[in-house]
C-alpha positions as CSV (number, residue, x, y, z in Angstrom):
1,X,-146.0,-71.6,-240.3
2,X,-143.6,-74.5,-240.2
3,X,-141.2,-75.1,-237.3
4,X,-138.0,-74.1,-239.1
5,X,-139.4,-70.7,-240.3
6,X,-140.7,-70.0,-236.7
7,X,-137.3,-70.8,-235.3
8,X,-135.6,-68.6,-237.9
9,X,-138.0,-65.7,-236.9
10,X,-137.2,-66.2,-233.2
11,X,-133.5,-66.2,-233.9
12,X,-133.8,-63.1,-236.1
13,X,-135.5,-61.2,-233.2
14,X,-132.8,-62.5,-230.8
15,X,-130.1,-61.1,-233.0
16,X,-132.1,-57.9,-233.1
17,X,-132.0,-57.8,-229.3
18,X,-128.3,-58.4,-229.3
19,X,-127.8,-55.5,-231.8
20,X,-129.9,-53.3,-229.5
21,X,-127.7,-54.1,-226.5
22,X,-124.6,-53.3,-228.5
23,X,-126.2,-50.0,-229.5
24,X,-127.1,-49.3,-225.9
25,X,-123.5,-49.8,-224.7
26,X,-122.0,-47.6,-227.4
27,X,-124.6,-44.9,-226.9
28,X,-124.0,-45.0,-223.2
29,X,-120.3,-44.6,-223.6
30,X,-120.5,-41.7,-226.0
31,X,-123.4,-39.8,-224.5
32,X,-122.2,-40.2,-221.0
33,X,-118.8,-38.6,-222.0
34,X,-120.6,-35.7,-223.6
35,X,-123.2,-35.1,-220.9
36,X,-120.6,-35.2,-218.2
37,X,-119.0,-32.2,-219.8
38,X,-122.3,-30.3,-219.8
39,X,-124.1,-31.4,-216.6
40,X,-122.9,-32.5,-213.2
41,X,-122.8,-36.1,-211.9
42,X,-126.5,-36.7,-211.1
43,X,-128.0,-35.3,-214.3
44,X,-125.4,-36.2,-216.9
45,X,-125.3,-40.0,-216.4
46,X,-129.1,-40.2,-216.0
47,X,-129.7,-38.4,-219.3
48,X,-127.1,-40.5,-221.0
49,X,-128.6,-43.8,-219.7
50,X,-132.1,-42.8,-220.6
51,X,-130.9,-41.9,-224.1
52,X,-129.1,-45.2,-224.4
53,X,-132.2,-47.1,-223.4
54,X,-134.3,-45.4,-226.0
55,X,-131.7,-46.0,-228.7
56,X,-131.2,-49.6,-227.7
57,X,-135.0,-50.3,-227.9
58,X,-135.3,-48.6,-231.3
59,X,-132.4,-50.6,-232.7
60,X,-133.7,-53.8,-231.3
61,X,-137.2,-53.3,-232.9
62,X,-135.9,-52.2,-236.2
63,X,-133.2,-54.8,-236.5
64,X,-135.5,-57.6,-235.4
65,X,-138.2,-56.7,-237.8
66,X,-135.8,-56.3,-240.7
67,X,-134.1,-59.6,-240.1
68,X,-137.5,-61.4,-239.5
69,X,-138.8,-60.0,-242.8
70,X,-135.7,-61.2,-244.6
71,X,-136.0,-64.7,-243.1
72,X,-139.7,-65.0,-243.9
73,X,-139.3,-63.7,-247.5
74,X,-136.1,-65.4,-248.7
75,X,-134.9,-64.3,-252.1
76,X,-132.4,-66.3,-254.1
77,X,-129.0,-64.6,-254.5
78,X,-126.9,-65.4,-257.5
79,X,-123.7,-63.6,-258.3
80,X,-124.4,-60.8,-255.9
81,X,-127.7,-59.9,-257.4
82,X,-131.2,-60.8,-256.1
83,X,-133.5,-62.6,-258.5
C-alpha cells in the first residue's frame, strides 16, 4: 500500500467520524424532544443520548467503510457515468 492511498483511507475514515458526529447531534436533538414528551427528565434525555450514541457509531462505521472502499477502488467517471 503506498503512502497516498493510506492517507486517503485515513481521511475517508476521518470524514466518516465527522458524519457520525453530525448524525449524533441531529439524533440527540430530535429524540430528546420526543422522549421528553413521553418520559420525565431523568429517563428521557438518557434514552435520547444512548440512542444518539448508537446512531452516531453506526453512521461513522458505515460512512467510513463506504468512503474508504471508494478511495481504494477508484473508478474513472466520464460524463456522469462510471466506466
